[in-house]
Every structure is written in C-alpha cells, then in structure tokens.
N, C-alpha and C positions, 0 to 999 in steps of 0.2 A: 619601381614602376614609373614614378614621376620622371626619373632620369631617362628612361626609354621613351616616354611620351615626348619629352623635350627634344631628344635626338630625332624622333620621327617628325616632329613639326619643323625642326631645323632642316631636315632633308627635303620635306615636301613643299615648304613655303616657296622656294625659288622656282618651282615648276610652273605655276600659273600666277598666283597672287603677287609674288615678288620676283617674277621672271626678269633676269638681268637684261634681256633683249627687249621684251615688250614693255616693261615698266621703266627701266632705267636707260633704255636705248643704248646699250653697250654692245660692243662686238659686232656691229652691223656690217663692217667692211667685209669680213669673211662670210657673213650671211648673204651678202649680195654676190660675192665672187665665186664661191665654191659650191653653190647649190644648183648648178645646172644638171646634176645627176644625183641620185640618192646615195650611191656608193661613196662619192667624194664628200657629201654632207655627213654621212655616218663616220667616215674616217677622220674628218676634221673634228667632229664632235668628240670622238673617242680620244683623239690626240690632246685636245684642250682639257678634257676631263682628267686624263692621266696626269698632265702637267700640273693642273691647279691642285689636285689632291696631293700629289707628292710634294709640291712646293709648300702647301699649307702645313703638311705634317712636319717637314724639316724646319720651317721657320718657327712653328709653334714649339718644337723641341728646344731650339736655341734662343728663344725670344728673350730670356732673361740675361743672355750674354751678348746681345747686340746693342752697341751704343746707339742712343737715340739719334745722334748727329749723323750717323751713316747708315741708318736702318734701310732707307730706300735703295742705296747702292748695294747693300748686302742682299736684299730681297730680289733685286733685278739680276744679280749674279747667280743666285740660286735658281731663279726661274729660267734664265737663259741656259744654264747647265742642263736642266730638265728638258728644255726644248731641243737642245742639241742631241741628247740621247734619244728622244722620241723621233726626231728627224732621221737620225742614222738607222734606227730600227726600221722605219718605213722604207728607207732606201735599200736596206738589206733584204727585207722580206716581202715588201709590196712596192716594187720599183715603179710599176706602171702608174699606180695610184699616186705615188710620191711625185712623179713627173707631172701628173695632171693637177695636183695641188700647188705645184710651182713653189713660190716663196711664202705661201700663206701659212704653212706649218712653222716656218722660221719666225714669222711675224706674231706667233702666239706670245712671244716674249714681250711684245708691246700691247697685247690685248688688255683692255681696261678691266675686264672681268677678273683676270688672274691677279693682277696687282691690287685690284680693289679688295678681293677677298683676303689676300695675305695682309694687306695694310690695315683694313678695318676690323678683321675678325681673328685671323690666325695669330697675330702678334699679341693678342689680349686674352687668348683662351688656350685650354689644354689641347694636346694633339688630337684626341678622338673627336671632340666636338668640332674642331677646326677642319678635320678631314671630312666629316659628315656635311658640314656647311659647304665646303668646296665641292663635294660630290653632288650636292643638290644644285649648286649653281651650274656645274658642268652639265648635269642632266637637263636643267631648264634651258640652257643654251642649245644643247643637242636636240631638244624637242622642237624648238623653232626651226633649226636647220633641217631637221628631218621632214617636217611638214612642208616647208618651202621646197626642198629638194625633190620630194616625192611629187608635188604638184607640177613643178617645172619639167621633170623628166617625163611624167605621165602624159601631160598635155602638149609637151614640146616634141616628143618622139613616139609616144604611145608605149613606152617601155617602163619597167621598174627593175632596178638592179641589172639592167642589160637584157632582161627577158621581155619579149613582146607581149603586152597585155591587151592593147586595143588593136584590132585588125586594121591595117592601113588600107586606104582607098586604092593606092597604086598596086596593092597585092590582092585586090578583089574584096577588101573589107569596106567599112563605112567611115573610118576615122581619117581625117586630114590633119596632120600635125600643125600646131600653131607655132610658127617660127619665132614669134614674139616671146614665147615662154623661155626660149634659150638665150635671150638677150638680157642685159643687166636691168633695163627698166621694169621687166616683169617681176623681179625680186623686190623692187621698191613697191610696186602695186600690191603684191602678196603680203609683204611685211606690214604695209600700211593698213591693209584690210584686216590682218590678224590683230594688230594693235587696236583698231577700231572695235572689232568684235569683242575682244577681252574687256576693253574699257566700257563698252555698252552693257556687258553683263555685270561688271564690278565698277560702277561709276566712281567709287572712291579712288580709283587709280588715275583718273583724269586730273591733269594739272589745273590748279586754280587760275582763273583769268588774271592777267596782269593789272587790268583796270576793271572796275565795276561796270556792269551794263548801263548804258546811258538811258535815262528815263525822260522821254519827251514830255511827259505830263508836268514835270517840274518847271519846264520853260513856259508852260501855259499859265 
C-alpha cells in the first residue's frame, strides 16, 4: 500500500506542484515553437513522454554497469537512439505532423527534462519508479503544451484539432481570429500567465528574492 502511494505521488507531483515547465522552466523552446495548434502540441508531448519513459527504464536497468566518468555520454546516446526511433515512427505513420514539427522532435535529445530525469532520478532508482517518475514529468510537460496549444489554436483560428469551434465573422459568425495568438510572443504571454497563476495559488513555488526588500524606515 505504501509503495503504491509512493508511486502515485511520484506520478502526480510533476503535474502541477513540481511541473518541469512551470516550476523549473525547462523545455520552454518547444512550448513556444510547436503550440500553434493542439495536434502538434499533443504529438510533441507524446513523443517526449515516450522518449523519457523508455530512456529512464533502460538507464535504470543498466545503471550499475555505467562508469561514472562516462555516464552522461551513455545517457545521451540512449536518449538520442530513442529520439531517432520516435522520429522515424512519426515520419512513417504521421508524415504531415512530422513535417509541421520540423526539427523539434529531433531536439528532444537536448531537452533538459529528459536528461534531467535520467541523471537525477533514473540512475539512482529501480526501473519501475524511474519510469513512473519519467511518465509524470512527461505528462506535466504535456499538460502545459496542451493548454497553450489549445488556447493558441482556439483564439488564433477558432478551431480545435482542425475542427471549427468558434463561428468566424467572415462566414457569418461572430468570432474574429486573433492573429497574435499564432505568433511566438503569444506563447510567452500564455506561459508567463500560467506560471503566475500557479505561483499565486502555491506561493511556495515562487523564487526567493536575491536581495531583501529595502526598508526606508531604517534610513530615517
């Protein structure tokens, strides 16, 4: 029972309270680049989740056989191999989405979330907890991308997953698409607003100030 509760907390912690994007500000390049539509955001989220779970499992299995001096090289090779397999799978079965994602699937190999989970967790724990931890981090990353992608596609084109949701004014409806939502700055604004909202609800996530607030009364 205690083990299952521990696995559950390991899985759910990265969703909100320990979210790798909102708390640690990791993986934001893809959060800004591939979230112009919900389908690309979901595909990128699924790709990263598959890579990080598989890499965590493999690295955890062989963790006792990896010399400490070359552990990062071994981890990067394993992660890159998983990325290549995932990229080839997308090109084979989801070619259009693969073209729209461009190089960002390949860049999963350099994503700090993937290397961070393998380095800090998988190489020190057994395979099952490592894969659960990786799955939680992937789902937390995917949650942020899904929210941003849904907002950008909905308000940028009135669609979700390519289906018209809001009736366009040019077709006799009431909605006028916001072209800003399809540009990169909108992702900055949405991600910043999401981080602010989460840290307002959980103030402990806010970073401590580098310098204590200046008290004018002391000068008087």
